[in-house]
C-alpha positions, 0 to 999 in steps of 0.5 A: 500500500502506497504511503499517503503523502503529507500535505506539502508534497501533495501541493508540490505534486499538484503544481508540477502536474498542472504545469504551474512550475517546470521544476521544484526549487525550495530554500532553507533560509536561517538567520545566522544569529545562533547555532541551528537546533533540532527544530531547524533539523526538521525544516532542513529535512522538509526543504531538502527532502522535498526538493530531492523527492521531486528531482528539484533543487534546494538553496541554502540562504543566510537571512543576514539582515540584522548586523546586531546579532549575526556572526560568521561562526553561526553561518559556518555552524549552519553549513556544517549542520546541513552537510552533517545531516546528509544534504547538499545545497544547489550552487554556492551559499546564498545570502540576503545581503547578496541582494541588498542593492536590488531590494533597495531598488524595489523599495524605491519602486514602492515609494514611487507607486505611493505604496511606501513612506518614510515614517518619523514616529518613535518606536513607542508611537508606532506601537501605540498607533498600531491599535489593538485586536478590537480597535483599528490603528491610526496612520502616521501623519508622516504618511502624507509626505510626497513621493519626492520627499519620501525618496529624498529621505530614504536616500539620505537614510541610506547615506547615513545622515540619520541616527538609529530609530530616527526614521523607518520605511513603512508599507502603506496598506491598511491601518484597520486591517483585522490582520495586524501584520498588515497595518503599515508594516516596517520595510527598512530600519536604520542600523549603524552596525558593521555587517559580517559580509558587507562591512559598513557599506549599508546602514539601512537594513530590510525587515524580514517580511520585505526581504524574504519574499523578494529574495525568494523571487530573485532566486526563482524559489517555487515553494516557500515553506515556513512554520506556522508563526509566519501564517499571518505574514503570508498576506505581506508576502503576497502584497509585496509581490503583487504590488510590485507586479512581479510576474510568474513564475513566482513563489508562494508561501505554505506553512507547517507546524514547527517542532515543539518538544517537551523538556526542551527549549528551542528558542535561540534567544534562550539557548544563547542566554544559557551559553552566555551565562555559563549554564552550559559549556557552549553551543555544542554542549552535549546537553544542548538541543543544537545539531552541534550538541547532538553531534558532539554527544554522539547522535548520528545524522541518520537518527535525527533525519529518521526522527524528523521524518517519523513525526511527520508534517502537520498543519497543527501545533503539537508537542512531541515527546523527547522520548521519540528522539531518544528512541530514534537514536537507540533504534539506529545504534542497536544494530550497528554498534559493538558491545563492550564492558565498562565499570563505572564504580570499580570494586576490586576482586582478587581471584585467589585460585587463579594464576597467570593470564589468558585472552578469552574470545568475546563477540562484539555483537549479540546473536540477534545482530547480523554483524560479526566481530570478535576481540581478545578479552584479557583475563587475570587474577585481579579484575574490577566489577561494578560495585552494585554487582555485589551485595553483602546483605542482598534484597529479595530478587538480587541475582548478582554476587553475594557471600552465598551466591556465585555469579558468572563473569561475562564471557569468562568464568563463574566465581564465588565470594570467599572474603569481604575486605573493608576499610576503617569506615566499613566500606567494602574495598575488595572481594576475595574470590575463587573461580571454577576452572571448568566453568569457562563460558562456552565450555562450561562443564561445572554443572553450577547454576547461576542466575546472572552474568556481570560485566568486569574489566581486567585490572592489568590491561583496562584503561582509566576513563572519564565518563560523562553521564548526560541527562535531559537539560531541563527537569520540567516538561515545559521549561521557561528558563534557567530556573527549570534546569535539571541539576542532574543533567551531567554527572562526571565519573573520573575513575571508570574502567573500560576494556582494552579493545575500546582504546587499542582496537577502536572497533567503532566510533560508538559503543554500547557499554553493557547495561550502561547505555550507548557511548561516544568518545568526546571529539573535543576532550578525549585522547588515548591518554585521557579517554572521555566518553559521552553517554549518548542515551541510556538503554531505556527511557528512565524518565517514563517511570520518573514522571509516572507516565509509564508507556504513555510517555511515547504517545502523542496526545493531540490535546493536553489534559487540563484539570483546573479548580476554582477556589470559590466554586470548587468545580473542575474544567468540563471534561470530555471522553477519556478525561480530556478537556471538553471542546471550546464553545463557539465564543471561546473558539472565536477568541482562540482563533483571533488570538492565534490569527491576530496576535500570533499567540501559540496554541498553548497560550491562546487555549487557556486564555480563551477558557479563563475569563479572569486571565482573558480580562487581564490580557485584553486590558494589558494589550490595550495598554501596549503590552507585548502579547506573547510576553504578557501571555507567558506572564499571565499563564506562568505567574498570575495563574498561579496566584489566582489559585489562592486569591480572587482577581479582585484581591490582586495587588496589581492590574493590567497597567503594571503587567503591561509595564513589566512586559515592556521592560522585558522586551526592551531588555531593561531587565532580565527574565530572572529579575522580572520574576523578582519584580513580579513577586514584589508587585504581588506583595507591595502593589508597587509599579515595576518602574518604581521597584526597579528604581528602588531596588536598582535592578535595571540591567547593566548594559554599559560596557564601561560599568561592567569592565571594572567588574570583569577586571576584578574577576580576572584578577581574582583568578589568575590560575584560571586565566592562565588555563584559559589562555593555554586552551581551556576555553570551557572556562569562559562560562566560569568567568561569565558566571562570576561577573553575573554573580558580582552584579546580582545577575544584572549585567547583560550576559552578551556584553559580559561575554564580549568584554571577557573575550577581549580581555582574555586575548 
């Protein structure tokens, strides 16, 4: 039976069949402002995969229109990720900056047609004039400028005669449009910043909505695949191409649901905060959901591509269980990698009746894996076993070595305990044992029955290794920031032992350490003299038990179960079949769709706001006061909702004005997200306005390099030995220095500024 095509491939197939296009040309257009993550992997497999399936071409284009945040290292990381995942782009790497001159000329053409104007309102005024979901916007008085005046101002903007923010170029569309994206959107802004490719040639830069559709047209793209958050932007995409009368063949935009994964943050801004604050060692930290992180941890490109293909392409947002990704890597590695032995917590065993040494034949692969390979396993009088594989007072059902219970050494002999040796603190330091000479694995004639076999490593030939046991970076399903980090995401074992073949024979890049998981030599830190192994993934999902979800952990549920309780009424949310939340009623559905369509809220934001009258009232009142919708929604759902469990809306000591003020401060980066939580707590206690709290507490973010530099110098002076280690090549110490500076400033220093200063001072 032929597999049903996803809706994007169905569109492409129909377009080719109808003769709309002769060839499929797609593009992957990331902004080089961070390392690509698992969400980008999905976009890569869609764009490159569809082009491949239909014999077409896919371009790689860097959307380099914001010189404030973009760097060459990020562009290089994107190229590396695409190559590593197994895809090739058509022709050279393209850049939006390749088209800056043509884009400028298109903007001039819009001005000449009376469809664009130079606006001189401030950023705050533009936001105020934009209106709300329920109220139309007001057009700027500067929209009445003549074509000649607009052309002159726009040319002077290009020449650098004005400061950042002094003017912008806007499209002239419809300030009363129900789609707020169409209310005279910005086309160009002034940025006096050095561009990573064009240097100081330009000081005005096109906005995404203007540059994206025209870059697609210039390159001959046929199908522009975007994630759902750009659904409302499709109207601008079409308006620009239509208004400029750009004829066929022309591109069309189609949206698909982005990848959302539990226990994972997929915001480049939040990931960058983790890097800049030293919470992780870098973009390639094996706990990070970046392609570089997965690659360093030991994931295979095949596993990631298989995962992206397995979750499918949908028009509706949903949350994928991270267990599906972990299953994909296990599924990929299981038939590939050799099995070897490793002891994480070594306990010495001396076999008193064994003399000499021998080499045992041991297969690399179990019988159910269609691969062959053997190694010689050294065996001698002294070995090490896993400490947990011996119990002096075993619980019921314990089948490993005990004072009264023999056990088999895997691929070797059966041994029994004769004597337990302890130190002065009562800790077991050594087991004295004896072996049964006629119990050799594969030729056992001893007749002794044992219930299990344990792994071991020969003391004379085993190698000491550092083992890094990685777990999920976040401890909650829907993490918001550093406060949700999992403190047990990395455990380092310094004195593990691995068998000789792992280091000397290197039968593969990746291994299954029996009973421990799949492992990979760290490509940055591991050497033959100091082997370092990263755990790629455990042998089975231990989180299902932790979260009490059992087998349900790997199932995709289309709608979350939400059980809320009103303090006064004590009623539960009306539940439908199987304990799921009842469908939205007609009025709620209209609100939900309006929030998604006009405000760009995510489904998990719009749904509870549509249901909860108290939160919705605060939300809409806050929007009228200029609050940033998505930021306000997060604040209401994460903080206010928690407070409303114990007080009524009338008892809150703040209102929509204070909430709107707080969201603006977050968006303007006057305060960090961490400080915002402290401000909210103070608002809840005292009822004071955020501005006053920040002023009284001195919590405003420090962005001035001149104020941060003395603290940087002080930290470096305090730690001369670490400075020396950094300059000798230990780049992981940068996170330590960033953390120290943030600690000294109470978390108020801008991490990006701190990072830049440290990089300069440590040269």
